[in-house]
N, C-alpha and C positions, 0 to 999 in steps of 0.2 A: 229605445225599446226594440231596435233591430238586432241587438246583440243576442237576446234570448232565442228567437226563432232561428237565427243563423247558427247558433251553437247546438240546438236540439238534435239534429241528425248525428253529430259527432259524439255528443254525450250519450245518446241512445246506443250507438255502436260501441262505445267504451263500456257501457253497462252490460251489453251482450258479451263482450270479450272478457272483461275482468270480473263480472258478477254484479249483482244488485247491491250487496252490502258495502263494498268499497266506495261506491258513488256518494251515498248520503254522508258517509264518514268524511270524505274529502270536501264535499260542499259545506257541511256544517262546520268543519274545521276552517274552511275559507271564511265563513261568516264570522267565526270567533276572531280570526286574525284581522280581517279586512273591514269589518263593519264600522268601527269607530273612526278609522281613517277616512272611509268613504263618506261618512256623515260630516266630518270636518271639511271635506271638499265642497259641501253644499254652498257654503258662504263665499266661495271664491269666484263665482260667476257661472256663466253658461258652460264653459269648458269643464269646469269642476263638476257641475251637476251632471253633465253627459258622462263623464268618467265614472262618477259615483253610481248612477243608475245602470250603466252598462256593466260595471263590475258585479253589482248585486244581481242584476238580471241574468248574468251568465251562471251564477251560483244557483239561482232558482231553476234555470234550465237543467242543470245537472240533477237536482233533486227531482224535478218534475218528470224527467225521462227515465228515472229509476224507480220511483215509488209506485207509479201506476202498474208497470209489469209485476213488481214485487207483490203488490196487493192482490192482483189477479192470481198470481202463482201460489199464494198462500192457501187458497181455498180449493177443495176438490170441486170437480165439475158441477155437481148438483147444488153447491152452495156459493159458487163463484160470484154471481151477480149480486145477490142479497148481502153476502158477507162483505164484499169489497165496498159496496154502496153504503152499508151501515157504518163501517169504519171510517170511510172517507167523509161522509156527511157529518158524523158525530164530531170528528176532529175539526172540520171547518166551522161548524156551529159554535163549538166551545172556544176555539182559538182564533179563527178568522173573524167571527162575529164580534168578539170582544176586543180585538186588536186595536181598533181606532180609539176606544175609550181608555184602554190600558196604556196606549202610547201617548195619548194626550195628557193624562194625569201627571207624568213626570215633567213635561214641558211647563205645565201650569205651576207645579210645585217648585221647580228649580229655576224657571225662566230661561232654560237653555234649550235651544232647538236640537241639540245633539243628544238630549236625554233618551229619546226612543232607541238610539243605537244600543244602549246598555240593556234594554228590554230584549232586543233582537239578539244580542250576544248571549244573554241568559237562556233564551230559547234555543240558540244554537248549541250551547254547552249541554243542555238537556238532550238535544238531538244527537250529539256525539256520544253521550253516555248510553242512550237507548240503542243506537246503531251498533256500538261496540259491545254492549253487554247482552242485549235482548234480541237483536235482529239476526235471524237465521238466513243463510244464503238460500235463495229460491230458484236461482238460474237453472239448475239441473233437474228440477222437479218436473214430472210429466204432467202436462195439462189435461190428460185424459184419466188421471187417477181418480179413485173414488174414496180415498181416505185423506185425512188432514196431513199426515206425514207418512 
């Protein structure tokens, strides 16, 4: 769990330098490529579990340090708190709240502890598509503006 907070300052700096959009693209792409392998490392003992959690935690750090500023930058000043809170809370209720049940079902159905990896890969593929097709760069938007764009 130390990997995520250790990477946060560097990921945040990269988001400031390269923009908000490339960061979730890279992290979600990393989840697509690395998740199944990371889950297979679970059964190899403590070292494998540490590598797995550290790898995925670093990808979470990249997403976490880019999505918060992007959500804030998406809204004009008078809507910023409510707009970002509504979007953030809705996503966490719908996806974070249901994640344990959704991740448990494939384990029960297949008997494989690796089954949740494919749920995570599916979510990451959706994340890549959303970031690539719908996410507009927000880094250069003024925080004092009064219009949405």
